[in-house]
C-alpha positions in Angstrom: 27.2 -42.1 -12.3 30.2 -41.6 -10.1 32.8 -38.8 -9.9 35.2 -40.2 -12.6 32.3 -40.6 -15.1 31.1 -37.1 -14.4 34.6 -35.7 -14.8 34.9 -37.5 -18.1 31.5 -36.3 -19.4 32.3 -32.7 -18.4 35.7 -32.8 -20.1 34.2 -34.3 -23.3 31.3 -31.8 -23.4 33.9 -28.9 -23.1 35.9 -30.5 -26.0 39.1 -30.8 -23.9 41.8 -33.4 -24.0 43.2 -34.8 -20.7 46.3 -32.8 -21.3 44.4 -29.6 -22.0 42.4 -30.0 -18.8 45.5 -30.8 -16.8 47.1 -27.5 -18.0 44.0 -25.5 -17.1 43.9 -27.0 -13.6 47.7 -27.0 -13.1 48.3 -30.7 -12.8 49.9 -33.4 -15.0 48.0 -35.3 -17.7 48.7 -38.5 -15.7 46.8 -37.0 -12.7 43.7 -36.3 -14.9 44.1 -39.8 -16.3 44.0 -41.3 -12.8 41.0 -39.3 -11.8 39.0 -40.5 -14.8 40.2 -44.1 -14.2 39.1 -43.9 -10.6 42.5 -44.8 -9.1 42.9 -41.4 -7.4 40.8 -38.4 -6.6 41.7 -34.7 -6.7 42.3 -32.8 -3.5 40.0 -30.0 -2.4 41.9 -27.2 -4.2 41.7 -29.1 -7.5 38.0 -29.9 -7.0 37.3 -26.2 -6.5 39.3 -25.4 -9.7 37.4 -28.1 -11.7 34.0 -26.8 -10.4 34.9 -23.2 -11.2 36.0 -24.1 -14.7 33.0 -26.3 -15.6 30.6 -23.8 -13.8 29.1 -26.5 -11.6 28.7 -26.7 -7.8 31.0 -28.8 -5.7 28.0 -30.9 -4.6 27.2 -31.8 -8.2 30.9 -32.5 -9.1 31.4 -34.8 -6.1 27.9 -36.4 -5.6 26.0 -35.6 -8.7 23.3 -33.8 -6.8 22.6 -30.0 -6.6 22.1 -28.6 -3.1 18.4 -28.3 -2.2 17.5 -24.6 -1.9 15.7 -23.6 1.4 12.0 -23.0 1.0 10.9 -19.5 0.2 10.0 -17.7 3.4 8.6 -14.4 4.4 11.2 -11.8 5.3 10.6 -10.6 8.8 13.1 -8.1 10.1 12.6 -7.1 13.8 14.8 -4.4 15.0 14.7 -3.6 18.7 16.9 -1.5 20.8 16.6 -0.7 24.5 16.8 2.9 23.6 13.4 4.2 22.3 14.9 6.5 19.8 16.3 3.5 17.9 13.2 1.3 18.0 12.3 -0.2 14.6 10.0 -3.0 13.3 9.8 -4.2 9.7 7.9 -7.0 8.0 7.9 -7.6 4.3 6.1 -10.5 2.6 7.9 -12.4 -0.1 4.9 -12.6 -2.3 4.5 -9.6 -4.6 1.9 -8.1 -6.9 2.7 -5.5 -9.5 6.2 -5.5 -8.2 5.1 -4.6 -4.6 5.1 -6.9 -1.6 1.6 -7.9 -0.6 2.2 -6.6 2.9 4.9 -4.2 4.1 5.0 -3.0 7.7 7.8 -0.5 8.4 7.7 1.8 11.4 9.9 3.0 14.2 11.3 6.1 15.8 12.7 7.5 12.6 10.7 8.1 9.4 10.0 4.7 8.0 8.4 4.3 4.5 6.2 1.3 3.9 5.4 0.4 0.2 3.1 -2.5 -0.6 -0.3 -3.6 -1.6 -1.1 -3.3 2.1 1.3 -0.7 3.6 1.6 0.3 7.3 4.3 2.7 8.4 5.3 6.1 9.4 4.8 7.0 5.8 2.7 4.5 3.9 2.1 4.1 0.1 -0.2 1.3 -1.1 -3.6 0.2 -2.3 -4.5 0.1 1.4 -2.3 2.4 3.4 -2.2 3.2 7.1 0.3 5.6 8.5 1.2 9.0 9.9 1.2 10.1 6.2 -0.8 7.7 3.9 -1.2 7.7 0.1 -3.2 5.1 -1.7 -6.6 3.7 -2.8 -7.9 3.3 0.7 -6.0 5.3 3.3 -6.0 6.0 7.1 -3.5 8.4 8.6 -2.7 11.7 10.2 -2.4 13.1 6.7 -4.4 10.9 4.4 -4.7 11.0 0.6 -6.8 8.3 -1.1 -8.3 7.8 -4.5 -11.4 6.2 -3.0 -11.5 6.6 0.7 -9.4 8.8 3.0 -9.6 9.0 6.8 -7.4 11.3 8.8 -6.8 14.6 10.5 -6.2 16.0 7.1 -7.8 13.9 4.4 -8.2 14.1 0.6 -10.1 11.5 -1.4 -13.2 10.6 -3.3 -14.8 9.9 0.0 -13.0 11.9 2.7 -13.4 11.9 6.5 -11.2 14.0 8.7 -10.6 17.1 10.7 -9.9 19.0 7.5 -11.5 17.1 4.6 -11.5 17.6 0.9 -13.3 15.2 -1.4 -16.2 14.3 -3.6 -18.1 13.3 -0.5 -16.5 15.0 2.6 -17.2 14.8 6.3 -15.2 16.5 9.0 -14.5 19.6 11.0 -13.7 21.8 8.0 -14.8 20.2 4.7 -14.9 21.0 1.0 -16.6 18.7 -1.5 -19.5 18.1 -3.9 -21.4 16.8 -0.9 -19.9 18.1 2.3 -21.0 17.6 5.9 -19.1 19.2 8.8 -18.6 22.0 11.3 -17.7 24.3 8.5 -18.8 22.9 5.1 -18.5 24.2 1.5 -19.8 22.3 -1.5 -22.5 22.0 -4.1 -24.7 20.4 -1.3 -23.6 21.4 2.2 -24.8 20.7 5.7 -23.3 21.5 9.1 -22.8 24.2 11.7 -21.9 26.7 9.0 -22.8 25.6 5.5 -22.2 27.3 2.1 -23.5 25.6 -1.0 -23.8 26.4 -4.7 -27.2 24.6 -4.7 -28.4 23.7 -1.2 -27.1 24.5 2.3 -28.7 23.3 5.5 -27.2 24.2 8.9 -27.0 26.6 11.9 -25.9 29.3 9.4 -26.6 28.5 5.8 -25.9 30.4 2.5 -27.0 29.0 -0.9 -29.7 29.4 -3.5 -31.8 27.2 -1.2 -30.7 28.0 2.4 -32.3 26.4 5.4 -31.0 27.2 8.8 -31.3 29.2 12.0 -29.6 32.0 10.0 -30.2 31.6 6.3 -29.2 33.7 3.3 -30.1 32.8 -0.3 -32.6 33.1 -3.1 -35.0 30.9 -1.2 -34.6 30.8 2.5 -36.3 28.7 5.3 -35.6 29.7 8.9 -35.4 26.9 11.5 -36.7 28.0 14.9 -35.0 26.9 18.1 -37.6 24.2 18.6 -37.1 22.9 15.1 -39.3 22.6 12.1 -42.6 20.7 12.5 -45.8 19.8 10.6 -46.4 21.8 7.4 -43.2 23.8 7.8 -41.1 20.6 8.0 -42.9 19.1 4.9 -42.3 22.3 3.0 -38.6 22.2 3.8 -38.4 18.6 2.7 -40.2 19.4 -0.6 -37.9 22.3 -1.3 -34.8 20.1 -0.8 -36.3 17.4 -3.1 -36.9 20.1 -5.8 -33.4 21.6 -5.5 -31.7 18.2 -5.6 -33.3 16.9 -8.8 -30.7 15.0 -10.8 -28.6 14.2 -7.6 -28.4 10.7 -6.2 -31.2 9.8 -3.8 -28.9 9.7 -0.8 -28.1 13.5 -1.2 -31.6 14.9 -0.3 -32.0 12.1 2.3 -28.8 13.2 4.1 -29.7 16.9 3.9 -33.2 16.3 5.4 -31.6 14.7 8.5 -30.4 18.2 9.4 -33.9 19.5 9.5 -34.7 17.4 12.6 
């Protein structure tokens, strides 16, 4: 099908006469008649007017083919500046899940927020998030908040590891959790340099119903000498931990017993 046939079809589909189309475009009826007869062709201005009216592309009107769209590509924005205070890098994948890009990397001198399934940035929010401040399912950052795992200077998560750590299972310098291990630890089961537990505490200084340490305070206490517990004393301490941890997962007494050695 050539141009004159396409023009005829478009006009008929729109329910227009040659004269009505001529009035809309701003030409004579004879001009439209010549276009459809193939004895002349409209100039560029008239082609644009026809394409606009019929809501088609110029490519389709002239050649009958729509332009081929470029293949979908990943958006990568790299921003560099010789001045360090303006340095910025960003990468965002085109593919998305739950409305979020699969990967979003966004960091630079200023505060940059990355939001994606995997997010890396000054501030990062995602299922897996890495950043100065990170929020997500699995997180790593200076300040890290994760539903499952958080690692950072300050971390909060079900499993939390950091300088200051709060979580169901917490490790760090100062920690609070159901099971906590650290320099200073508070929890149901606690172990560390200074440990306070509502059930068991094992450490240099320990306070709990069952307290085992070089300095121990509790309902039941076992003192650890400088040379450590040995023989029958070690076995008695292990048995006391097993009794106090009844109902807890097996890794809890196993971990606490490591601090007896």
